[in-house]
C-alpha positions as CSV (number, residue, x, y, z in Angstrom):
1,M,41.2,45.6,38.2
2,R,39.4,48.3,36.5
3,E,42.9,49.3,34.9
4,Q,43.7,46.0,33.5
5,L,40.3,45.7,31.5
6,K,40.5,48.6,29.6
7,V,41.9,47.1,26.5
8,Y,41.3,43.7,27.0
9,L,42.7,41.0,24.0
10,V,40.9,37.9,23.3
11,T,43.0,35.7,21.1
12,G,41.6,34.3,18.2
13,R,43.8,31.2,16.6
14,Y,42.8,31.8,12.4
15,D,44.9,30.4,10.3
16,F,47.8,31.8,11.8
17,S,50.9,29.4,12.4
18,E,52.1,28.9,16.0
19,T,55.0,31.6,15.6
20,E,52.4,34.3,14.0
21,F,50.2,33.7,16.7
22,L,52.7,34.3,19.6
23,K,54.3,37.3,17.5
24,R,50.7,38.8,17.2
25,I,50.3,38.2,21.2
26,E,53.7,39.7,21.9
27,T,53.1,42.7,19.5
28,A,49.8,43.5,21.1
29,C,51.4,43.2,24.9
30,R,54.6,45.2,24.0
31,S,52.1,48.1,22.4
32,G,50.1,48.5,25.6
33,V,47.0,45.8,25.8
34,T,46.2,45.5,29.4
35,L,45.1,41.9,29.6
36,V,45.1,38.9,27.5
37,Q,42.7,36.0,27.1
38,L,43.8,32.8,26.0
39,R,40.8,31.1,24.2
40,E,40.9,28.1,22.6
41,K,38.0,25.9,21.5
42,E,38.9,23.3,19.0
43,V,42.5,21.9,20.4
44,S,43.1,19.0,22.6
45,T,43.7,19.3,26.8
46,R,47.4,19.0,25.9
47,R,47.7,21.3,23.1
48,F,45.9,24.3,25.2
49,Y,48.3,23.4,27.9
50,E,51.4,23.8,25.8
51,L,50.0,26.9,24.2
52,A,49.1,28.4,27.3
53,V,52.4,28.1,28.8
54,K,54.1,29.8,25.4
55,V,51.7,32.8,25.8
56,K,52.1,33.3,29.6
57,V,56.0,33.6,28.9
58,V,54.6,36.6,26.6
59,T,52.0,38.0,28.8
60,D,54.9,37.7,32.0
61,A,57.7,39.5,30.0
62,Y,55.2,42.6,29.8
63,Q,53.4,42.0,33.5
64,I,50.3,41.5,31.8
65,P,47.8,39.1,33.4
66,L,46.9,36.2,31.5
67,I,43.2,34.8,31.4
68,I,42.2,31.5,30.4
69,N,39.3,30.8,28.6
70,D,37.0,28.1,30.2
71,R,39.4,25.7,31.6
72,V,39.6,25.9,35.1
73,D,42.6,23.0,34.9
74,I,44.6,24.9,32.3
75,C,44.6,28.0,34.4
76,L,46.1,26.2,37.4
77,A,48.2,24.1,35.6
78,V,50.3,27.3,33.8
79,D,49.5,29.5,37.1
80,A,47.4,31.9,34.8
81,A,46.6,35.0,36.7
82,G,42.6,34.1,36.3
83,V,40.0,32.1,34.3
84,H,37.0,33.2,32.5
85,I,33.7,31.6,32.5
86,G,30.3,31.4,30.5
87,D,27.0,30.1,31.3
88,D,27.4,26.9,30.4
89,E,30.7,25.8,32.2
90,L,30.7,25.3,36.1
91,P,29.2,27.0,38.9
92,I,30.8,30.4,39.5
93,A,31.1,29.9,43.4
94,L,32.8,26.4,42.7
95,V,35.2,27.9,40.3
96,R,36.3,30.7,43.0
97,K,36.6,27.6,45.5
98,L,38.9,25.7,43.1
99,V,40.9,28.7,42.0
100,G,41.3,30.6,45.3
101,S,40.8,33.9,46.5
102,T,44.0,35.2,44.3
103,K,43.1,34.5,40.8
104,I,41.1,36.5,38.8
105,V,37.3,35.4,37.7
106,G,35.7,36.8,34.9
107,V,32.2,35.7,33.9
108,S,30.2,36.1,30.8
109,A,26.4,37.9,31.8
110,K,23.9,39.0,29.1
111,T,21.3,40.0,32.1
112,V,21.2,42.1,35.1
113,A,20.0,38.7,37.0
114,R,23.3,36.8,35.8
115,G,25.6,40.1,36.7
116,V,24.2,40.3,40.2
117,E,24.5,36.2,40.6
118,A,28.2,36.4,39.5
119,E,29.1,39.0,41.7
120,N,27.4,37.4,44.5
121,E,29.2,34.1,43.6
122,G,32.8,35.5,43.7
123,A,33.4,37.2,40.2
124,D,35.8,39.6,39.8
125,Y,34.6,41.4,36.6
126,L,32.2,40.8,34.0
127,G,32.0,40.5,30.4
128,V,29.0,41.6,28.5
129,G,27.9,41.3,25.0
130,A,27.9,40.8,22.1
131,I,27.2,44.3,22.2
132,F,27.8,44.6,18.1
133,P,27.2,42.3,15.6
134,T,29.9,40.0,15.5
135,T,31.2,36.7,13.2
136,T,33.7,35.7,16.0
137,K,31.4,34.6,18.6
138,D,27.8,32.9,17.9
139,S,25.9,35.0,20.4
140,P,22.7,37.2,20.4
141,L,23.2,40.9,20.6
142,T,23.0,43.0,24.4
143,S,21.4,46.4,24.1
144,L,23.7,49.3,25.2
145,Q,20.6,49.5,27.3
146,T,21.2,46.5,28.8
147,L,24.5,47.2,29.3
148,S,24.4,50.0,31.2
149,E,21.7,48.3,33.4
150,I,24.2,45.5,34.3
151,T,26.9,48.2,35.3
152,A,24.6,50.0,37.4
153,A,23.5,47.0,39.5
154,V,27.0,45.7,40.2
155,T,30.0,47.1,42.1
156,I,32.4,44.6,40.3
157,P,34.0,46.4,36.9
158,V,32.3,45.4,33.2
159,V,33.8,45.0,30.0
160,A,31.8,45.4,26.6
161,I,32.5,42.5,23.9
162,G,31.3,41.4,21.0
163,G,32.0,43.4,17.5
164,I,34.1,46.1,19.5
165,K,35.8,48.3,16.9
166,E,37.9,51.5,17.3
167,E,35.6,53.3,15.6
168,N,32.3,52.4,17.5
169,I,34.3,52.2,21.2
170,E,32.6,56.0,21.5
171,Q,28.9,54.6,21.5
172,L,29.8,52.9,24.8
173,M,30.1,56.4,26.1
174,G,27.7,56.6,29.7
175,T,27.4,52.8,30.1
176,G,29.7,52.8,32.8
177,V,31.9,50.2,31.2
178,A,35.5,50.2,32.6
179,G,37.1,48.9,28.8
180,V,36.5,46.9,25.9
181,S,37.3,43.3,24.9
182,L,38.4,42.7,21.2
183,V,39.1,39.6,19.3
184,S,39.4,40.2,15.2
185,E,40.1,44.0,15.5
186,I,43.6,43.2,17.3
187,M,44.5,39.8,15.9
188,L,43.8,40.6,12.6
189,A,45.0,43.8,12.1
190,E,47.7,44.5,9.5
191,Q,49.6,47.0,11.9
192,I,49.0,45.9,15.3
193,T,50.8,48.7,17.3
194,E,48.8,51.5,15.7
195,K,45.7,49.8,16.2
196,V,46.4,49.3,19.8
197,Q,47.6,52.8,20.4
198,G,44.4,53.6,18.7
199,L,42.1,51.4,20.9
200,M,43.9,52.8,23.9
201,R,43.4,56.7,22.7
202,V,39.7,56.4,22.0
203,T,38.9,54.1,24.9
204,E,40.5,56.5,27.4
205,Q,38.3,59.2,25.9
206,M,35.2,57.2,26.2
207,L,36.2,56.6,30.0
208,E,37.4,60.3,30.5
209,A,34.0,61.3,29.0
210,R,32.1,59.3,31.7
211,K,33.6,61.1,34.9
C-alpha cells in the first residue's frame, strides 16, 4: 500500500471539458502517478457513475488503483479499487463492511485520535491535511508536528494532502508520510509529464532521507 501512495492524484474538474479532463488523467497515469482518486462534489449520481466508468478505463490501462471519493455506491458500481471517506461520511466500520475486505478504504484524519480510530475500524491508509494553504479544499491547516504525531501513532501508511507542491515536499522530510496527494499541482500543470516526473523525484528524495 505504501508504494501506491507515493504520488497520489486527486482529480479536479475545474473548467475542463470531459475530453480534456480524461486526457489530463491519462497523461498523469502515463507519467507515473501511483494512485488516482476521483473526486466529484457537484454532479448527479448518474453523472458520477458515468465519469467513474471512463476514468477506470484509463487507470486500468496503466494498472493504477482507482479510489472513489466519499461514494461507496459508486465504488461498488464500477468495481473501483477502493473508497476514501471524510469525517462527515458513513462510519468507517460500516464502509469496511459494505466494500468487503479486499477493497482499499482511505480515511481523512486531522488528529491522532481520529487516525487511531480509523485504523482500528479498518482503514488501510490515512489522508492528513491540509498541510499547506490551498484553495482546492476549505480546510483548516494541520501542522507538520500533528502530521508526525499521527504517523507515529498508527501502523497504516499516511499521505499528506493540501497545498502540496513540488517546491514544498522537502518540508515533509522526517514526518513519516508514505507519499503526497495533489490536485491542482498536477491537474493544472502546463506540462503534466514533466510535473509528475519532478514530483516523483522530489518525493523519492524526501522518502529516502527518512531511511
